[in-house]
KOLTOR-890105 format. One record per atom (N, C-alpha, C, O): atom name; residue in three letters; x, y, z. Coordinates in Angstrom, 1 decimal. Layout:
N
+----+-----+--------+--------+--------+
:  a :   r :      x :      y :      z :
+----+-----+--------+--------+--------+
: CA : ALA :      X :      Y :      Z :
...
+----+-----+--------+--------+--------+
***
This chain:
83
+----+-----+--------+--------+--------+
:  a :   r :      x :      y :      z :
+----+-----+--------+--------+--------+
:  N : ASP :   72.1 :  100.5 :  118.1 :
: CA : ASP :   72.7 :   99.3 :  117.7 :
:  C : ASP :   73.4 :   99.4 :  116.3 :
:  O : ASP :   74.3 :   98.6 :  116.0 :
:  N : ALA :   73.1 :  100.4 :  115.5 :
: CA : ALA :   73.7 :  100.5 :  114.2 :
:  C : ALA :   74.7 :  101.6 :  114.2 :
:  O : ALA :   75.3 :  101.9 :  113.1 :
:  N : PHE :   75.0 :  102.2 :  115.3 :
: CA : PHE :   76.0 :  103.3 :  115.3 :
:  C : PHE :   77.4 :  102.8 :  115.5 :
:  O : PHE :   77.6 :  101.9 :  116.3 :
:  N : HIS :   78.3 :  103.4 :  114.8 :
: CA : HIS :   79.7 :  103.2 :  115.0 :
:  C : HIS :   80.4 :  104.5 :  114.7 :
:  O : HIS :   80.0 :  105.2 :  113.8 :
:  N : PRO :   81.5 :  104.8 :  115.4 :
: CA : PRO :   82.2 :  106.1 :  115.2 :
:  C : PRO :   82.9 :  106.1 :  113.8 :
:  O : PRO :   83.4 :  105.1 :  113.3 :
:  N : ARG :   83.0 :  107.2 :  113.2 :
: CA : ARG :   83.7 :  107.4 :  112.0 :
:  C : ARG :   85.2 :  107.4 :  112.3 :
:  O : ARG :   85.7 :  107.9 :  113.3 :
:  N : PHE :   85.9 :  106.7 :  111.4 :
: CA : PHE :   87.4 :  106.6 :  111.6 :
:  C : PHE :   88.0 :  108.0 :  111.5 :
:  O : PHE :   87.6 :  108.7 :  110.5 :
:  N : MET :   88.8 :  108.4 :  112.4 :
: CA : MET :   89.5 :  109.7 :  112.4 :
:  C : MET :   88.5 :  110.9 :  112.6 :
:  O : MET :   88.7 :  111.9 :  112.0 :
:  N : PHE :   87.4 :  110.6 :  113.3 :
: CA : PHE :   86.4 :  111.7 :  113.5 :
:  C : PHE :   87.0 :  112.9 :  114.3 :
:  O : PHE :   86.4 :  114.0 :  114.3 :
:  N : HIS :   88.2 :  112.7 :  114.9 :
: CA : HIS :   88.8 :  113.8 :  115.7 :
:  C : HIS :   89.1 :  115.0 :  114.8 :
:  O : HIS :   89.3 :  116.1 :  115.3 :
:  N : LYS :   89.3 :  114.8 :  113.5 :
: CA : LYS :   89.7 :  115.9 :  112.7 :
:  C : LYS :   88.5 :  116.6 :  112.1 :
:  O : LYS :   88.7 :  117.6 :  111.3 :
:  N : THR :   87.2 :  116.2 :  112.4 :
: CA : THR :   86.1 :  116.9 :  111.9 :
:  C : THR :   85.8 :  118.2 :  112.6 :
:  O : THR :   86.2 :  118.4 :  113.8 :
:  N : THR :   85.2 :  119.2 :  112.0 :
: CA : THR :   84.8 :  120.4 :  112.6 :
:  C : THR :   83.8 :  120.2 :  113.7 :
:  O : THR :   83.7 :  120.9 :  114.7 :
:  N : SER :   82.9 :  119.2 :  113.5 :
: CA : SER :   81.9 :  118.9 :  114.5 :
:  C : SER :   82.5 :  118.5 :  115.8 :
:  O : SER :   82.1 :  118.9 :  116.9 :
:  N : TYR :   83.5 :  117.7 :  115.7 :
: CA : TYR :   84.2 :  117.2 :  116.9 :
:  C : TYR :   84.9 :  118.4 :  117.6 :
:  O : TYR :   84.8 :  118.5 :  118.8 :
:  N : GLN :   85.5 :  119.3 :  116.8 :
: CA : GLN :   86.2 :  120.4 :  117.4 :
:  C : GLN :   85.2 :  121.4 :  118.2 :
:  O : GLN :   85.7 :  122.1 :  119.1 :
:  N : GLU :   84.0 :  121.4 :  117.8 :
: CA : GLU :   83.0 :  122.2 :  118.5 :
:  C : GLU :   82.4 :  121.6 :  119.8 :
:  O : GLU :   81.7 :  122.3 :  120.5 :
:  N : LEU :   82.7 :  120.4 :  120.1 :
: CA : LEU :   82.2 :  119.7 :  121.3 :
:  C : LEU :   82.9 :  120.2 :  122.5 :
:  O : LEU :   84.0 :  120.7 :  122.5 :
:  N : SER :   82.2 :  120.1 :  123.6 :
: CA : SER :   82.8 :  120.5 :  124.9 :
:  C : SER :   83.8 :  119.4 :  125.3 :
:  O : SER :   83.8 :  118.3 :  124.7 :
:  N : ALA :   84.6 :  119.7 :  126.2 :
: CA : ALA :   85.7 :  118.7 :  126.7 :
:  C : ALA :   85.0 :  117.4 :  127.2 :
:  O : ALA :   85.5 :  116.4 :  127.0 :
:  N : GLU :   83.9 :  117.6 :  127.9 :
: CA : GLU :   83.2 :  116.4 :  128.4 :
:  C : GLU :   82.7 :  115.5 :  127.2 :
:  O : GLU :   82.9 :  114.3 :  127.3 :
:  N : TRP :   82.1 :  116.1 :  126.2 :
: CA : TRP :   81.6 :  115.3 :  125.1 :
:  C : TRP :   82.8 :  114.7 :  124.3 :
:  O : TRP :   82.7 :  113.6 :  123.8 :
:  N : LYS :   83.9 :  115.5 :  124.1 :
: CA : LYS :   85.1 :  114.9 :  123.5 :
:  C : LYS :   85.6 :  113.7 :  124.2 :
:  O : LYS :   85.9 :  112.7 :  123.6 :
:  N : LYS :   85.6 :  113.8 :  125.5 :
: CA : LYS :   86.1 :  112.6 :  126.3 :
:  C : LYS :   85.2 :  111.4 :  126.1 :
:  O : LYS :   85.7 :  110.3 :  125.9 :
:  N : ALA :   83.9 :  111.6 :  126.1 :
: CA : ALA :   83.0 :  110.5 :  125.9 :
:  C : ALA :   83.1 :  109.9 :  124.5 :
:  O : ALA :   83.2 :  108.7 :  124.3 :
:  N : PHE :   83.3 :  110.7 :  123.4 :
: CA : PHE :   83.5 :  110.2 :  122.1 :
:  C : PHE :   84.8 :  109.5 :  122.0 :
:  O : PHE :   84.9 :  108.5 :  121.3 :
:  N : ASP :   85.9 :  110.1 :  122.6 :
: CA : ASP :   87.2 :  109.4 :  122.6 :
:  C : ASP :   87.1 :  108.0 :  123.2 :
:  O : ASP :   87.7 :  107.1 :  122.6 :
:  N : GLU :   86.4 :  107.9 :  124.3 :
: CA : GLU :   86.3 :  106.6 :  124.9 :
:  C : GLU :   85.5 :  105.6 :  124.0 :
:  O : GLU :   85.9 :  104.4 :  123.9 :
:  N : LEU :   84.5 :  106.1 :  123.4 :
: CA : LEU :   83.7 :  105.2 :  122.5 :
:  C : LEU :   84.6 :  104.8 :  121.3 :
:  O : LEU :   84.6 :  103.6 :  120.9 :
:  N : TYR :   85.3 :  105.7 :  120.7 :
: CA : TYR :   86.2 :  105.5 :  119.6 :
:  C : TYR :   87.2 :  104.4 :  120.0 :
:  O : TYR :   87.4 :  103.5 :  119.2 :
:  N : ASP :   87.9 :  104.6 :  121.1 :
: CA : ASP :   89.0 :  103.7 :  121.5 :
:  C : ASP :   88.4 :  102.3 :  121.7 :
:  O : ASP :   89.0 :  101.3 :  121.3 :
:  N : ASP :   87.2 :  102.2 :  122.4 :
: CA : ASP :   86.6 :  101.0 :  122.7 :
:  C : ASP :   86.2 :  100.2 :  121.4 :
:  O : ASP :   86.5 :   99.0 :  121.2 :
:  N : TYR :   85.6 :  101.0 :  120.4 :
: CA : TYR :   85.2 :  100.4 :  119.2 :
:  C : TYR :   86.3 :   99.9 :  118.3 :
:  O : TYR :   86.3 :   98.7 :  117.9 :
:  N : PHE :   87.3 :  100.8 :  118.1 :
: CA : PHE :   88.3 :  100.4 :  117.1 :
:  C : PHE :   89.5 :   99.6 :  117.7 :
:  O : PHE :   90.1 :   98.8 :  117.0 :
:  N : PHE :   89.8 :   99.8 :  119.0 :
: CA : PHE :   91.0 :   99.1 :  119.6 :
:  C : PHE :   90.7 :   98.0 :  120.5 :
:  O : PHE :   91.6 :   97.3 :  120.9 :
:  N : LYS :   89.4 :   97.8 :  120.9 :
: CA : LYS :   89.1 :   96.7 :  121.8 :
:  C : LYS :   88.1 :   95.8 :  121.1 :
:  O : LYS :   88.4 :   94.6 :  121.0 :
:  N : ARG :   86.9 :   96.2 :  120.8 :
: CA : ARG :   85.9 :   95.4 :  120.2 :
:  C : ARG :   86.3 :   94.8 :  118.9 :
:  O : ARG :   85.8 :   93.7 :  118.6 :
:  N : GLN :   87.1 :   95.4 :  118.1 :
: CA : GLN :   87.4 :   94.9 :  116.8 :
:  C : GLN :   88.7 :   94.1 :  116.7 :
:  O : GLN :   89.0 :   93.6 :  115.7 :
:  N : ASP :   89.4 :   94.0 :  117.8 :
: CA : ASP :   90.7 :   93.4 :  117.8 :
:  C : ASP :   90.6 :   91.9 :  117.4 :
:  O : ASP :   91.5 :   91.5 :  116.6 :
:  N : GLU :   89.7 :   91.2 :  117.9 :
: CA : GLU :   89.6 :   89.7 :  117.5 :
:  C : GLU :   89.2 :   89.6 :  116.0 :
:  O : GLU :   89.7 :   88.7 :  115.3 :
:  N : LEU :   88.4 :   90.5 :  115.5 :
: CA : LEU :   88.1 :   90.5 :  114.0 :
:  C : LEU :   89.4 :   90.8 :  113.2 :
:  O : LEU :   89.6 :   90.1 :  112.2 :
:  N : TRP :   90.2 :   91.7 :  113.6 :
: CA : TRP :   91.5 :   92.0 :  112.9 :
:  C : TRP :   92.3 :   90.7 :  113.0 :
:  O : TRP :   93.0 :   90.4 :  112.0 :
:  N : ARG :   92.4 :   90.1 :  114.1 :
: CA : ARG :   93.2 :   88.9 :  114.3 :
:  C : ARG :   92.7 :   87.8 :  113.3 :
:  O : ARG :   93.5 :   87.2 :  112.6 :
:  N : GLU :   91.4 :   87.5 :  113.3 :
: CA : GLU :   90.8 :   86.5 :  112.5 :
:  C : GLU :   91.1 :   86.8 :  111.0 :
:  O : GLU :   91.5 :   85.9 :  110.3 :
:  N : GLN :   90.9 :   88.0 :  110.6 :
: CA : GLN :   91.1 :   88.3 :  109.2 :
:  C : GLN :   92.6 :   88.2 :  108.8 :
:  O : GLN :   92.9 :   87.8 :  107.7 :
:  N : GLY :   93.5 :   88.6 :  109.7 :
: CA : GLY :   94.9 :   88.5 :  109.4 :
:  C : GLY :   95.3 :   87.1 :  109.3 :
:  O : GLY :   96.1 :   86.7 :  108.3 :
:  N : MET :   94.8 :   86.2 :  110.2 :
: CA : MET :   95.2 :   84.8 :  110.1 :
:  C : MET :   94.6 :   84.1 :  108.9 :
:  O : MET :   95.0 :   83.1 :  108.5 :
:  N : LEU :   93.5 :   84.6 :  108.4 :
: CA : LEU :   92.8 :   84.1 :  107.2 :
:  C : LEU :   93.6 :   84.5 :  105.9 :
:  O : LEU :   93.8 :   83.7 :  105.0 :
:  N : LYS :   93.9 :   85.8 :  105.8 :
: CA : LYS :   94.4 :   86.4 :  104.6 :
:  C : LYS :   95.9 :   86.4 :  104.4 :
:  O : LYS :   96.4 :   86.1 :  103.3 :
:  N : LEU :   96.6 :   86.6 :  105.5 :
: CA : LEU :   98.1 :   86.7 :  105.4 :
:  C : LEU :   98.7 :   85.4 :  105.0 :
:  O : LEU :   99.6 :   85.4 :  104.1 :
:  N : PRO :   98.4 :   84.2 :  105.5 :
: CA : PRO :   99.0 :   83.0 :  105.0 :
:  C : PRO :   98.7 :   82.7 :  103.6 :
:  O : PRO :   99.5 :   82.2 :  102.8 :
:  N : ALA :   97.5 :   83.1 :  103.1 :
: CA : ALA :   97.1 :   82.9 :  101.7 :
:  C : ALA :   98.0 :   83.8 :  100.8 :
:  O : ALA :   98.4 :   83.4 :   99.8 :
:  N : MET :   98.2 :   85.0 :  101.3 :
: CA : MET :   99.1 :   85.9 :  100.5 :
:  C : MET :  100.5 :   85.3 :  100.4 :
:  O : MET :  101.2 :   85.4 :   99.3 :
:  N : LYS :  101.0 :   84.8 :  101.5 :
: CA : LYS :  102.4 :   84.3 :  101.5 :
:  C : LYS :  102.5 :   83.1 :  100.6 :
:  O : LYS :  103.5 :   82.9 :  100.0 :
:  N : SER :  101.5 :   82.2 :  100.6 :
: CA : SER :  101.6 :   81.0 :   99.8 :
:  C : SER :  101.4 :   81.2 :   98.4 :
:  O : SER :  101.7 :   80.4 :   97.5 :
:  N : ALA :  100.9 :   82.4 :   98.0 :
: CA : ALA :  100.6 :   82.7 :   96.6 :
:  C : ALA :  101.8 :   83.2 :   95.8 :
:  O : ALA :  101.8 :   83.3 :   94.6 :
:  N : SER :  102.9 :   83.4 :   96.5 :
: CA : SER :  104.1 :   84.0 :   95.9 :
:  C : SER :  105.3 :   83.6 :   96.7 :
:  O : SER :  105.3 :   83.4 :   97.9 :
:  N : ARG :  106.5 :   83.7 :   96.0 :
: CA : ARG :  107.7 :   83.5 :   96.7 :
:  C : ARG :  108.3 :   84.8 :   97.2 :
:  O : ARG :  109.4 :   84.9 :   97.8 :
:  N : MET :  107.5 :   85.9 :   97.0 :
: CA : MET :  108.0 :   87.2 :   97.4 :
:  C : MET :  108.0 :   87.3 :   98.9 :
:  O : MET :  107.2 :   86.7 :   99.6 :
:  N : LEU :  108.9 :   88.2 :   99.4 :
: CA : LEU :  108.9 :   88.5 :  100.9 :
:  C : LEU :  107.8 :   89.4 :  101.2 :
:  O : LEU :  107.6 :   90.4 :  100.7 :
:  N : VAL :  107.0 :   89.0 :  102.2 :
: CA : VAL :  105.8 :   89.8 :  102.6 :
:  C : VAL :  106.3 :   90.5 :  103.9 :
:  O : VAL :  106.8 :   89.9 :  104.8 :
:  N : CYS :  106.0 :   91.8 :  103.9 :
: CA : CYS :  106.4 :   92.6 :  105.1 :
:  C : CYS :  105.3 :   93.6 :  105.3 :
:  O : CYS :  104.5 :   94.0 :  104.5 :
:  N : GLY :  105.2 :   94.1 :  106.6 :
: CA : GLY :  104.2 :   95.0 :  107.0 :
:  C : GLY :  104.8 :   96.4 :  107.1 :
:  O : GLY :  106.0 :   96.6 :  107.3 :
:  N : GLU :  103.9 :   97.4 :  107.1 :
: CA : GLU :  104.3 :   98.8 :  107.2 :
:  C : GLU :  103.3 :   99.5 :  108.2 :
:  O : GLU :  102.1 :   99.3 :  108.1 :
:  N : ASP :  103.9 :  100.2 :  109.1 :
: CA : ASP :  103.1 :  101.0 :  110.0 :
:  C : ASP :  102.5 :  102.2 :  109.3 :
:  O : ASP :  103.2 :  103.2 :  109.0 :
:  N : LEU :  101.2 :  102.2 :  109.2 :
: CA : LEU :  100.5 :  103.3 :  108.6 :
:  C : LEU :   99.7 :  104.1 :  109.6 :
:  O : LEU :   98.9 :  104.9 :  109.2 :
:  N : GLY :  100.0 :  103.9 :  110.9 :
: CA : GLY :   99.4 :  104.7 :  111.9 :
:  C : GLY :   98.3 :  104.0 :  112.7 :
:  O : GLY :   98.1 :  104.4 :  113.9 :
:  N : PHE :   97.7 :  103.0 :  112.2 :
: CA : PHE :   96.6 :  102.4 :  112.9 :
:  C : PHE :   97.0 :  100.9 :  113.1 :
:  O : PHE :   97.0 :  100.1 :  112.2 :
:  N : ILE :   97.4 :  100.6 :  114.4 :
: CA : ILE :   97.9 :   99.2 :  114.6 :
:  C : ILE :   97.1 :   98.6 :  115.7 :
:  O : ILE :   97.4 :   98.9 :  116.9 :
:  N : PRO :   96.2 :   97.7 :  115.4 :
: CA : PRO :   95.5 :   96.9 :  116.4 :
:  C : PRO :   96.5 :   96.1 :  117.3 :
:  O : PRO :   97.6 :   95.8 :  116.8 :
:  N : ALA :   96.1 :   95.9 :  118.5 :
: CA : ALA :   97.0 :   95.2 :  119.5 :
:  C : ALA :   97.4 :   93.8 :  119.0 :
:  O : ALA :   98.5 :   93.3 :  119.4 :
:  N : CYS :   96.6 :   93.2 :  118.2 :
: CA : CYS :   96.9 :   91.8 :  117.7 :
:  C : CYS :   98.0 :   91.7 :  116.6 :
:  O : CYS :   98.5 :   90.7 :  116.4 :
:  N : VAL :   98.3 :   92.8 :  116.0 :
: CA : VAL :   99.2 :   92.8 :  114.9 :
:  C : VAL :  100.6 :   92.2 :  115.1 :
:  O : VAL :  101.0 :   91.4 :  114.4 :
:  N : PRO :  101.3 :   92.6 :  116.2 :
: CA : PRO :  102.6 :   92.0 :  116.4 :
:  C : PRO :  102.6 :   90.5 :  116.5 :
:  O : PRO :  103.4 :   89.8 :  115.9 :
:  N : ASP :  101.6 :   90.0 :  117.2 :
: CA : ASP :  101.4 :   88.5 :  117.4 :
:  C : ASP :  101.1 :   87.8 :  116.0 :
:  O : ASP :  101.7 :   86.8 :  115.7 :
:  N : VAL :  100.2 :   88.4 :  115.3 :
: CA : VAL :   99.8 :   87.8 :  114.0 :
:  C : VAL :  101.0 :   87.9 :  113.0 :
:  O : VAL :  101.2 :   86.9 :  112.3 :
:  N : MET :  101.7 :   89.0 :  113.0 :
: CA : MET :  102.9 :   89.0 :  112.1 :
:  C : MET :  104.0 :   88.0 :  112.5 :
:  O : MET :  104.6 :   87.4 :  111.7 :
:  N : SER :  104.2 :   87.9 :  113.8 :
: CA : SER :  105.1 :   86.9 :  114.3 :
:  C : SER :  104.7 :   85.5 :  114.0 :
:  O : SER :  105.5 :   84.7 :  113.5 :
:  N : THR :  103.4 :   85.2 :  114.2 :
: CA : THR :  102.9 :   83.8 :  113.9 :
:  C : THR :  103.0 :   83.5 :  112.4 :
:  O : THR :  103.2 :   82.3 :  112.1 :
:  N : THR :  102.8 :   84.5 :  111.6 :
: CA : THR :  102.8 :   84.2 :  110.1 :
:  C : THR :  104.2 :   84.5 :  109.5 :
:  O : THR :  104.3 :   84.5 :  108.3 :
:  N : SER :  105.2 :   84.8 :  110.4 :
: CA : SER :  106.5 :   85.1 :  109.9 :
:  C : SER :  106.6 :   86.2 :  108.9 :
:  O : SER :  107.3 :   86.1 :  107.9 :
:  N : ILE :  105.9 :   87.3 :  109.2 :
: CA : ILE :  105.9 :   88.5 :  108.4 :
:  C : ILE :  106.8 :   89.5 :  109.0 :
:  O : ILE :  106.6 :   89.8 :  110.2 :
:  N : ILE :  107.7 :   90.1 :  108.3 :
: CA : ILE :  108.6 :   91.2 :  108.8 :
:  C : ILE :  107.8 :   92.4 :  109.1 :
:  O : ILE :  108.4 :   93.4 :  109.6 :
+----+-----+--------+--------+--------+
***
């Protein structure tokens, strides 16, 4: 119940030593945890924090792709009018 995969564990030497079967199992766990189970949390946090950021300043708020994009991001950015 307390286990969760390390972000970017694919780059560890431990992962590299696993068999193809174990790699597949860890990949599925990783994808489920970060891209499915956490999506609603990302949405909620975005909808909580992004409007506050926008209202705190007249500056243009924009997003940048840093490689990890939860499925909810395009909708949240559109809803909050963030470029």
